[in-house]
N, C-alpha and C positions, 0 to 999 in steps of 0.2 A: 530672211530666206524667201519670203513671199515676194518681196520686191525683185530679188534676183530671178526668181522663177518667171515673174511677169515679163521681165526684160528678155529672158531667154526665149520665152514663148513667142514674143513679138518677132524675134529674128529667126527662130528655128521651129516655129509652131507646126510646120508641115512635116518635120522630120520625126515621125512617130508612127506607130502601128495602131490604128483604131481597133477596138475590141480584141486587144492582145490576149485577154484572159481566155477567150474562146479558142484561139489558136494553140495556146499552151495546153489547154484541156484536151483538145483534139489530138495533139501529139501524144499525150499520155494515154489516151484511149487506144490509139493505134499500137503503142508499145505494149500495153497490157494485153491487148488481143493477140499480138504476136507471141508474147511470152506464154500466154495461156495455152497456145497450140504448139509449144516447144519449138518454135521456128526462129527464135531470136534470143541470143545470149546477151542479157542485160549488161554483162561485164564489159561489153564493147562500147557502151555509151556513157557510163558513169564517169565523173570527173576524177582522174588520177593525174595530178600535175606531172609526175615523173614520166607518164606515158605521153603526155602532151609534148614534153621536151624531146621525146623520141620521134615526134612527127605526127602523132594522132591528134591533130588540132581540132577535129570535129567534136571531141569531148567537151570543148569549151562551150558549145551550144547544146549538144544533145543531153547533157546532164539535167537540163531544165525540163525535159519531157520524161524523166524517169518517174513512174508512179510512186507515191509515198507508201503505198501498200499494194500487195499483190492479191488481196482479197477483193473481189469485184464489188461486194456490197459496201465495204468500208471505202473503197475507192470512189464509188458513186456518191456517197455521202460527202466525201472530201471535195469532189468536183463541184457538187451542188453548192457547198459553202463558198468555195473559191470563186465560182461564177457570180454568186449573189454579192459577195463583198467586193470583188474586183470591179464588177460593173457599177456598184454604188460609188466606189472611189473615183472611177473614171467619170461618172456623171457629176460628182461633187466638185472635182478639180477641173478636169479636162483630159482629153486623151494624151496630150503632151506631158502634162504634169504627172499623170499616172504612170506613163512610160518612164519618165525621169525617175520617179520613186523606185520602180523596179530596177532601173538601170544602175542607180547608186548601189543598191544592195548586191546586184550582180557583179559589178566591177570590184567592190570591196571584198566580196566573198572569194572571187577568183584570184585576185591579187594576193590576198593573205594566204590562200591555199598553197602557194608556191614556197612558203616558208617551211612547210612540212610536205615535201613533194611526194612522199610515198604513201600518204594517207588518202583514201577516197573521200570525196566531199559530197554530202547529201544536200538536196535542195529544200528540205523541210523547214529549216530555219528561215531561209529566204522567203518562202511563201508564207511562213508564219508572220512575217512583218506586215503582210497585207491584212491579216486578221487583226493584228494589234492596231493598225491605223484605223480600221473600221470600228473597232471597239472604242478608240479614243473619240472618234467623231460621232458615233451612235451608241453611247454606253448603255442605254436602256432598251436597245433593240433586243427582242426575244428570239431565241433559237429553240426550236423543238428538237431536243436530243432524241435520237432514234425515232423522230417524227411524232413523239408523244410528250416528252417532258419539257415544259417551257423553262428556259433559263436565260437571264439577261447576259449579254455578251461581256459586260464589265466584270462579272464574276469569273467567266471563263478566261478573260484576259489576265486576271490576277493569277489564276492557275498556270497560265502559259508563262507569265513572267517568273513564277516560282520554278517551273520546269527549266526555264533558261538559266536561272540562278544555280540550280542544282547541277545542270549540265556544265556550267562554267566552273563550279567548285570541284566537282568530282571528275570532270572530263580531262583528257590529255590536252596538250598544247594545240593540236590541230582543231579539236572540238571548240576550244575557247575562242580561237581566232575565227572559226566559222560563225559562232554566235555573235561576236563583235561585228563582223562584216555584214551579217544579216540584219542587225538592228541599227546599223549606221544611218540608213535612210530614215528610219523612225525618229532618231535623235535629231537629225538635221531638219526634218519637217516640223517636229512638235517640241523640240527642246525649249524654245522660247516660251511657248504656251504653257508647258509644264512648269517652268520657272515662275511665271507670273501667277499660275494657279496655286503653287505652293506658297508664294509670297502672300497672296490674298488669303489663303487659308490660315496662315500664321497670324495675319492682322486680325482676322475674325476671331481667332482663339484668344488673342490678347484683349480685344475689345469686349468679348464675352466675360473674360475674367474680371475686367474693370467693372462691368455692369453687375456681376455677382457680388463684388466687393462693396459697391455702393448700396446694393439692395440689402446687404447684411448689416449696414450701419457702420459708422466710422469707429475706428479703434480708440481714438482719443478726441475729446471735445473740451475746449476751454470753458470752464464754468462761468467766466466773466463775460467774454465776447462771443461765445458759441462757435468760434472757428474750430474746424475739425480736420483730422488727418486725411480725409478723402478729398476735401476741397483744397487743402494746403499741405500736400505730401512732403514738401521740403522743410516745413517748420519743425522745430525741435520741441515737442510737447513734453512737459515734465509734471511730476506729481509732488506736491509739497508734503514733506515728512512731518511738519508741525501742525498740519491741519488734520482734523478728525475725518476718517473715511478716505476714500479714493478721490481726492480733489485734484483735477487736472487743469494745468494752466499753459497758455501759449507763452512764448518768450516775452511778449509785451507786458504780461500781467503776473509773471512768476515772482518778481522781486517786490513789487509794490502792492500786492494784494493783501486783504485783511484776512488773517488766519481764521479758519472755521473751527470753533470750539463748541462742543456740545455739552 
């Protein structure tokens, strides 16, 4: 994916909106202000595919500036986090790649929405993918919830994934498709990294298990040559029934050994 993005950036690097996070927040601020003064019916700008098919095509863009909450305090906190994380991603990747990340989620969300055209589509899952990307790249970054309680974003990301999972399990078809569309960009950008991290974690667990086994001592050791089951796990160690005690032998010494009699 990175190689593809690099090639696209070389050809279309200028086709992007720098500081797009600021513009999206500004749009939400304006909408919330108009709604607060009862001068704007939000129903006119949310994404309802069936209305788009009837000619209200502005909904394809305006649903992006619908505030996630109508409470000014919560909205300010959400905007603060969105600006912080969106700007960090744009600085980490580039304006083009950050725009492309949002664009993938946008196209997937809108496209899948038309499968259930009568259901309104929220933008919360789409913007949630920005948080998930930030948490993947900066897992130990601390956020002060309510500007007081420090919490690492990796734990909040786990809660977010849990919420997405519950939404997918308990939600209707439209909700499920919205979740799939919103995280499609995350999977495309980080899917390979996640695979190799899981593979590396599995290897570390197996290696640790082998180390624990070695430190605990071998299960079987030949009393003649001292070969053991840790160093030679494929050998078939046996115990002689004619010897006194638990006398273990490797295949080379099982038949020609001298029996131990006490």
